[in-house]
C-alpha positions, 0 to 999 in steps of 0.5 A: 471533539474536533481534530484540526489539521488546517493549521497547527495540529491540535484537538478541541474537546468541549470547546477547549484546544488541547495541544498534541506534543511531539512530531511523531504523535502529531504525524500519527494523528494526522495520518489517521485523521486523513484516513478517517473511518478507514483502517491504517496498517502499522506499516503504512503508519511507519512509512508515513511518519518516519523518514526513509533514512531513519531507523524503523521504530521499535515494535511498540512505538506506534502503540505507545503514540496511539495510547497517548493520543487516546488520552489527548482525545479523551476517549479510548474508543476514538482510536480503535485497534483493527488488524492490521493497524488502527482506525480513527472514529471522530464522528461526523464533523470531527475532522476540520478537513472533512468539514472544509471539503463538505462546505466547499462541495456545497458551495461549488454545487449550489445554484444560489450564489448567496448560499454558495458564498456562505458555504465557501466563507465557512470553509475558508474560516477553518484554515488557521494557517498552512495545513499540517504546518508542524509536520514538515519534512515527512514526505506523505504528509507534505503531499497531503499539505500541498493537496489541502493548500490547493483545496484552499486555493480552489475555495478562494477562487470559487468564492471570487467567482461567486462574488462576481456573480453577486455583483461585488466587482469593485470590492473585489478589485484589490483582492484580485490585483493582489492575487494576480501579483502573486500568480503572474501567469495564472489566466483564471485570476487575470480573467476574473480581474479583467471582468471585475475592472470592466464591470466597474467601468474601468475598461482601459485597466482591464485591457491593460491587465490582458496586455501585461499577462500576454507579455508575461506568458510570451516572455516566460513561457513563449506562449500566447493566452488561451483562446478563451482569454483572447475572446474575453479581450475581444468581447471587451473591445467590442463592448459585448453587452453580455459582459455587463453585470446581470440583473439580480434575477436574470442569469447571464445568457451567452449566445452560441452558434447553432451546433449539434449536440453529439451523442456518441457514447457506445452501447453500455455493457449489460450487468455492470457490477461494483466499482463504487469507489471509482464511480465516486471518484469520477463523480467528485471530479465532475463536481469540480466543473461547477466551480472555477477551473481554468482548463478542462478537467482530465481523468486518466483511467488506467489498468491492466488488460481486461480489467474493465476500463472501457466498461466503467468509463461508458457506464459512468458516462451514460449515467452522467450524460445529462450533465453535459447538454452540449453533447458527448464525444467518444472515440476508440483510439485503438492503442492496443488493437490486435491489427496494430492500426492505431487511430491517429490524433488527426483522424480522431479530431476529424471525426469529432469535427464531423460530429460537431457539424463542421462542413467539409468546406470549413475544414481547415488544412492541417492537423494543427489547424483542425485541432485548434478549430476543435478546441475553439468549438468546445470553448464555452460549452459543457461537453464530455469527451471519452478517449478510449484505449489510448496508447500514449500521451502524444496521441491524447494531447491534440484531443484535449479541450482548452476551455473550462466546463469540459470533462475528458475521460481517458482509458489506457493500459498505460499510466500516462504519467506525462498527462498527470505531470504536465496537464494535471490529469487526475490519475485513477487506477482500476484494479481487480474486482473484489470477491463481492463484485465478482459474485455480483457480476456473475449474478447479473449475467447468470441470474441470482438464483443460479449463483445462490444455488452454488455460492462456493463454486461461484466464488471459486470461479472468481478466484480462478479468474483472478477476479479479472472482469474479462475472464469472468464474463468469458466464463459467464458466457459459457455458463449462459450458453450451457444452462445445464452445466453446473458452476462446479463443472465450469470451475473445474475447467479452470484447472491449472494455470495453462488449462485456465488460459485455454479455458478462457480462449475463444474465437473472438480475439476481443474475448480471448484473455490470452490474446488481450494480454498479448496486445500489451506484451507486444508493445514492450521493449525486448528487454522489458518483455524478457523481464516480464516472462521471467517474472512468471517464474518467481513464486513469491507474492511480490518482488523487489527491484533487487530480487528481479535484478538477480532473476534477470541477471541485470543491474538493479538500476536497469531492472527498476526502469524495466519494471516501471515499463511493465507497470506503465503498461499495467502488466504488473502493479507497483502496489507499494513503493518498489514492490511489484505484483501481478494477478494470477492470470498474468503470472500464468501468461508470463510463465507460459511465454517463458516456457515458449521463448526461453530455453530450459537452461535459461529458465533454470538459471533464472530460478537459481539466481533468484533463490541465490539472491534470497538465500544469500541476502537472508543469510547475511540478515540472519547473521546480523540478527544473531551473530552468535549462531554457528554458521552453515555452508551455503551452496555455490552461487549462480553467476548474475545473482546480486544479494542485498546488504543488511548492515544493521539489526533494524535493516535486517528485521525490516528486510525479513518483515518485507520478504518473509512471505516471499522466502516461504515461497522460495523455500517451497520452490527450491524443494520442488525443484530438487534444490535441497541445499537451498531449501534447508538453508533458507529454513535456517536463515528464517529461524531467528526472525520467525522466533522473535516475531512470534510467527510460529506456524510459519516457523514450523512449516519452513522447518518441516520442509527443511527436515525433508530437504536435509533428509534427501541430502543425506547430510547428518549435520544438516538433518540434526540442525533441521530437527532441532530447528523444528523442535523450537517451533513445536515447543512454542506451539505447545507440542512438547512430545513432538519437539522431544522426538525431533530433539532425540533425532538430532541428539542421535545424529550428533552423537554418532558424528561425535559432535559435543557442541551439537549434543550440548545444544540438544540437552540445552533445548531438552532442558528448556522444554522440560522447564516450560512443562514445570519439570525443573529437576529434569531440566536441571539435569539436562542443563548440567549435561549441556554445561559439561559438554560446552566446557569440554568443547570450549564453547563460551556462547553455549556455556553462557546459555547453559549457565542461565538455564541452570540458574533458572532451574535452581531458582524454581527448585528454591536454591535462589542464591545458587540460581543468582550466581549462575545467572550473574556468570551467564550475564558476564559471559554474554556481555563479553561476547556482545550477545544481546539476546543472551544478555536479555535472557540473563537479565530476565532470569536475574529479575525472576530470581530477585522477585522470588527473593523479595528484592523487588527493586532489583527485580524491576531493574533486571526486568526493565533491562531485559525489556529494553533489549528485547524491544530493540531486538524485536522479540515480540513473545519475550517482550510480552513475557517480560512485560508480564513479569515486570508487572508482577514486580510492580504490583508487589511494590504497590504500583498497581496502575503501572502493573495493570498497564504492563499486563494489558500491553502484554495481553495485546501482544499475546493476542496478536500472537494467538498465544494461550498465555493471554488468557492467564494474564486476562484472568489476573487482570480480572482478579486484580480489578475485583480486589480493587 
């Protein structure tokens, strides 16, 4: 089996191409293939496959596409379900992209020109057209297509270079002339064409190519050709013998002026741990030096303070120093030095020129002339340049070599986006260590035996240090200097956030976590610094620009720019588009600064604005999800809060899916701050979402806090609503006795208040819980009581629900005709009110009634209508339950294969929900298979 992406997307099985039909299926396959061997989460698949302006797919859409792709691939194990998504396992050589990348690596690394040419030709033969050509319009895949097309271009150029080495000069001229016409400003192609012409005895034509390029560069860009190209012209004019074709066994030798080979790399830190992906990434960039490259290669290694950028850069540089026989240059640019004295570009260049042996009398006057001399000295040489602790791109640019064969590694707390955009630098972000890497670092510093003796304490130290390398080495130093201290005791010193920063302080500012953070903070604009401090008050796992705008009391556009400023300084991380997060130590530092620099009134107002933002946005979204719930009164808003709009069902579900963890944190924060109205109202807003998505443990937690908050408010209606909400979660978790206790609390409160609708709601829920337990006669009694109370109050939505429950109880007790009548009346009322959730329930009940009457065609119709509605609503448990029922009816009419597929889909959903009904369905599947 091979999946082909280098052209139209298809699959080859046993030598026969199989088409993949449909844009979405092709895109899903492409995303999984481009992450071959790695789990791709369902949200990541959705982001990559559906456009931003499109409605998010239904919950099972991705699963359906994956199921189809398994059939195309001819194997159910080719795409594996791995929470939180899927993993493609196509085996070695199963993806044409991987095969092309392998061949290109071999071709660019080979010392044998003939072998290199074979590898590169083999890679280029895999392209059947533009990569990913039939999934145009999908942003992430378009970016990957551009990358793959650039990879092909790299292979083409490498093959041209190899063919020149093999002496195929005359044969290459026509191809190179065509490429030069397509890329009129590409210096590398023009240099290759000049060389091919010159070695074919056409010196005048070669020099004419140079003149045309020089004219084009001057006219279009206002620049001259690079020094390397000008030197090539000069060598041709003087008939440099080294430009002649080399004999087959004799490599071309290039004479160089004698210059020292500097070795300026600093001492490597003892006990380097982990960072395998980053080391592999740096190795991959290094491998490109063996292929054609029109300029030096540049890597920007960025990350937050204390994350180990310099340690990684120096470790890797020392590991590969032998690859750079002409020397290794290093300079600390002091971009974030506590003294504020930043190393200027001019000073850095002069230091490099000194290291390269340039005597004072040859040192030109002026920074530009010195930078030009530096670039000239590196031309034709293979050198590694490490520019450590850079402040910005302007500081870096004069230090970049212009010629190929040099590699520059830059470390900075800034992302240096300008270098990535203009100079084509490779961005590489360094994050926190993994748990294993944290333990490994401590073991290197303290010895493996000491870590093995207290593994849990070692892990706790890693967690409390946020897995930040600087914090870990500070604790390791304290442990090393106090060998009798247990790791448990040292972990205890890292108590709350304030104590943690104190424990990580020291006399040496370079090893003081708080001081190191301050050097980044002090570079911020006043507005950026204020937003950073206030973010320390935000309790959620991440934050959107809209929520941060309410936190700061600013416009969203202005806040987004300030968040980007913080991200560039690596004080926060944009871990997914428009979602920002920072690790616990930076959060503690931000909160500490807020405590020092912002008044209590300012901090309290910021928290209120944030809670108002989440509460009012969640309320709007909750009403969109279920407009038939009885409304609640919200607390008055704080000025400056700007809630978001959720205009339709899909937008509301999407917002809750993104923010549900933040909402739980906000609810707890409101409760701890004594903002009880916010706390219980936030619980109310999450009710429908948590129910439909099957997040019943979260549902239970928020309503437990909601009950406590409502109790402190001494608001009987709020208390009754909260007790009723908690009962729903308890029923879903199988805690029927606890649910009954809460419902009876609510019933008493509403009876005391004389609220017939509230009492009816409770009877409705009591009946539902009894029906789940199989106590149908009692369930019918409560359904009738609810029906009477709703009729008395003229509450039509409640009346429709009560009729449906009464109908289901009648069916279970054998009165099918009465049950059908009640369910039909319920359906009509729900349809008149536009209550799609209620309508789905009524169709499901009708399907159930018809199934028990033996009218399976009508049952299938009812279940299918219910299923379509539940899918659109995103109610995962009801989708699973309806799938199971629909499977029963399909089975009854002999559609055994369809029935089993429906049951399997239901089991998959129930397993994700950790629901015990999955075991019952699995047993049904086993029994049915044994009968077959």
